[in-house]
C-alpha positions as CSV (number, residue, x, y, z in Angstrom):
1,M,20.7,-2.4,20.2
2,A,17.4,-0.4,19.8
3,I,16.3,0.2,16.2
4,T,14.2,3.3,16.3
5,T,15.8,5.6,13.7
6,Y,17.2,5.4,10.2
7,T,20.7,5.8,11.6
8,E,20.2,3.0,14.1
9,L,18.7,0.8,11.4
10,K,21.8,1.2,9.1
11,A,24.1,0.4,12.1
12,A,22.1,-2.7,12.9
13,I,22.2,-4.0,9.3
14,A,26.0,-3.5,9.3
15,N,26.3,-5.3,12.7
16,W,24.2,-8.3,11.5
17,L,26.2,-8.6,8.4
18,N,29.4,-8.1,10.4
19,R,30.7,-5.6,7.8
20,D,31.9,-2.1,8.2
21,D,32.5,-1.4,4.5
22,L,28.9,-1.2,3.3
23,T,28.0,2.4,4.2
24,A,27.4,3.4,0.6
25,V,25.1,0.4,-0.2
26,I,23.1,-0.2,3.0
27,P,20.7,2.7,2.1
28,D,20.0,0.7,-1.2
29,F,19.2,-2.4,0.8
30,I,16.7,-0.4,2.8
31,A,15.1,1.2,-0.2
32,L,14.7,-2.1,-1.9
33,A,13.0,-3.5,1.2
34,E,10.7,-0.5,1.3
35,A,9.6,-1.2,-2.3
36,D,8.9,-4.8,-1.5
37,I,7.0,-3.9,1.8
38,D,4.7,-1.5,-0.2
39,R,3.8,-4.4,-2.5
40,R,3.2,-7.0,0.3
41,V,1.9,-5.2,3.3
42,R,-1.6,-3.9,3.8
43,H,-2.3,-2.3,7.2
44,W,-4.8,0.2,8.6
45,R,-1.9,2.6,9.2
46,M,-1.5,2.9,5.4
47,E,-5.1,3.9,4.9
48,Q,-5.9,7.4,3.8
49,R,-9.1,9.3,2.9
50,S,-9.3,11.7,0.0
51,T,-12.1,13.8,-1.5
52,A,-12.3,15.2,-5.0
53,T,-14.8,16.9,-7.2
54,L,-16.1,14.6,-9.9
55,D,-17.1,16.9,-12.8
56,D,-15.3,15.2,-15.6
57,R,-14.7,11.7,-16.9
58,Y,-11.2,11.6,-15.4
59,T,-9.9,12.6,-12.0
60,Q,-6.3,12.4,-10.8
61,L,-5.4,9.8,-8.2
62,P,-4.0,11.1,-4.9
63,Q,-0.3,11.2,-4.3
64,G,1.2,7.9,-3.0
65,F,-1.8,5.8,-4.1
66,L,-1.3,2.1,-3.9
67,E,-4.7,0.4,-3.9
68,A,-8.3,1.4,-3.4
69,V,-10.2,0.3,-0.4
70,R,-13.6,1.8,-1.3
71,F,-15.0,4.7,-3.3
72,H,-18.4,6.4,-2.9
73,L,-20.2,9.7,-3.4
74,D,-20.6,11.7,-0.3
75,T,-24.2,12.7,-1.1
76,D,-25.6,9.2,-0.3
77,E,-22.4,7.2,0.4
78,R,-23.5,4.8,-2.3
79,P,-20.5,2.7,-3.4
80,I,-19.1,3.3,-6.8
81,E,-18.2,-0.1,-8.2
82,L,-14.7,-0.9,-9.5
83,L,-14.4,-2.2,-13.1
84,T,-11.5,-3.3,-15.2
85,P,-10.5,-0.8,-17.9
86,L,-11.9,-3.1,-20.5
87,A,-15.2,-3.5,-18.7
88,M,-15.4,0.3,-18.4
89,Q,-14.8,0.7,-22.1
90,K,-17.5,-1.8,-23.0
91,R,-20.0,-0.2,-20.6
92,R,-19.4,3.2,-22.1
93,Q,-19.7,2.0,-25.7
94,E,-22.9,0.0,-25.0
95,N,-24.6,3.0,-23.4
96,S,-23.5,5.7,-25.9
97,D,-21.2,7.4,-23.3
98,A,-24.3,8.6,-21.4
99,G,-24.0,11.2,-18.7
100,G,-25.3,11.0,-15.1
101,K,-24.4,10.2,-11.5
102,P,-21.2,8.1,-11.5
103,K,-21.9,4.4,-10.7
104,Y,-18.6,2.7,-11.8
105,Y,-14.9,3.6,-11.8
106,A,-11.7,2.2,-13.3
107,I,-8.1,3.1,-12.6
108,I,-6.2,3.8,-15.7
109,G,-3.1,5.9,-16.5
110,G,-2.8,7.2,-13.0
111,Q,-6.3,8.5,-13.0
112,I,-9.8,7.5,-11.9
113,E,-12.2,7.1,-14.8
114,V,-15.9,7.2,-13.8
115,W,-19.1,6.2,-15.7
116,P,-21.5,7.7,-16.4
117,T,-19.6,10.8,-17.1
118,P,-20.8,13.3,-14.4
119,D,-23.7,15.4,-15.5
120,A,-23.0,17.8,-12.6
121,A,-20.3,18.3,-9.9
122,Y,-20.3,15.5,-7.4
123,T,-18.0,14.9,-4.5
124,G,-16.3,11.6,-4.4
125,E,-14.6,10.1,-1.3
126,L,-11.8,7.6,-1.8
127,Y,-10.4,5.4,0.9
128,Y,-7.1,3.9,-0.2
129,Y,-3.7,2.4,0.8
130,T,-0.9,4.9,0.4
131,R,2.9,4.4,0.2
132,T,4.8,4.5,3.5
133,A,7.1,7.5,3.9
134,P,10.6,6.2,2.9
135,L,13.4,6.6,5.4
136,D,16.3,8.9,4.7
137,D,18.5,11.4,6.5
138,N,15.5,13.8,6.8
139,T,12.9,11.2,7.7
140,A,14.3,9.3,10.7
141,S,11.4,7.0,11.3
142,N,7.9,6.0,10.1
143,W,5.1,3.8,11.4
144,I,6.8,0.5,10.3
145,L,10.1,1.3,12.0
146,D,8.2,2.5,15.1
147,H,6.1,-0.7,15.5
148,F,7.7,-3.4,13.3
149,P,11.5,-2.7,13.1
150,D,12.2,-6.4,12.4
151,V,10.5,-6.0,9.0
152,Y,13.0,-3.4,8.0
153,L,16.0,-5.3,9.3
154,Y,15.2,-8.6,7.7
155,G,14.0,-7.0,4.5
156,A,17.3,-5.1,4.1
157,L,19.2,-8.3,4.9
158,V,17.3,-10.2,2.2
159,H,18.3,-7.6,-0.3
160,S,21.9,-7.7,0.9
161,A,22.3,-11.4,0.0
162,P,22.5,-11.0,-3.8
163,Y,24.9,-8.1,-3.5
164,L,27.2,-10.0,-1.1
165,V,26.7,-13.3,-3.0
166,D,25.7,-14.8,0.4
167,D,23.4,-17.7,-0.7
168,Q,23.9,-19.6,2.5
169,R,22.1,-17.0,4.6
170,A,19.6,-15.9,2.0
171,A,17.1,-18.6,3.0
172,T,17.4,-17.6,6.7
173,W,16.8,-13.9,6.0
174,S,13.9,-14.7,3.7
175,A,12.2,-16.9,6.3
176,L,12.6,-14.3,9.0
177,Y,11.4,-11.5,6.6
178,Q,8.3,-13.5,5.6
179,S,7.4,-14.1,9.2
180,A,7.7,-10.4,10.0
181,I,5.5,-9.5,6.9
182,D,2.9,-12.1,8.1
183,G,3.0,-10.5,11.5
184,I,2.2,-7.0,10.2
185,N,-0.7,-8.3,8.1
186,S,-2.0,-10.4,11.0
187,N,-1.8,-7.4,13.3
188,N,-4.0,-5.6,10.8
189,E,-6.6,-8.4,10.7
190,K,-6.8,-8.4,14.5
191,A,-7.1,-4.7,14.8
192,K,-9.9,-4.4,12.2
193,F,-11.8,-7.7,12.7
194,G,-10.9,-8.6,16.3
195,G,-8.9,-11.6,15.2
196,S,-12.0,-13.5,14.1
197,G,-11.6,-12.9,10.4
198,L,-14.3,-11.9,8.0
199,R,-17.8,-13.2,8.8
200,V,-20.5,-13.9,6.2
201,Q,-24.0,-13.0,7.4
202,V,-26.6,-15.4,6.2
203,N,-30.2,-14.2,6.0
204,T,-32.9,-16.6,6.8
205,Y,-36.4,-16.1,5.6
């Protein structure tokens, strides 16, 4: 059967498990799979762009933020370098919390901290990975289900195994799920880098 909607996905999971008494818990298997997919998948369809005014030390992260891709000021598109929170604290202490054009940022407490603290209002542009819209009765599909339904199916089956105490099939589901995850990430590499991977440019003088 086709798996193009949340309803069809739930039916497919029940069919693969050969069970008709799991209606109440199959949505839990799907939700657990979604949480794991957000941790393990990075794809260009998850990328978002957000702008914000940087006029204070801290700026709120955008909704659904998972991981930064790059961050820069729109005035000159100069990258703002990511630091650990500890490195940010040390830099601030060593420079007496000086103000100026932001050069570094750290992610802490659900916010972006920049240094130097802005001495004027700057516009920052953040490219980041965002969470995929979860499926439910109001959200019938999303980009993963549209393009990679096997990830949802095998991910839900993986999370069904502990509930059903089905250790025999857990390894099979896990292998199929890992292959599907690898397929998504490989698709991203091919789309962004033409399948050739990252290339290092060597300058000769």
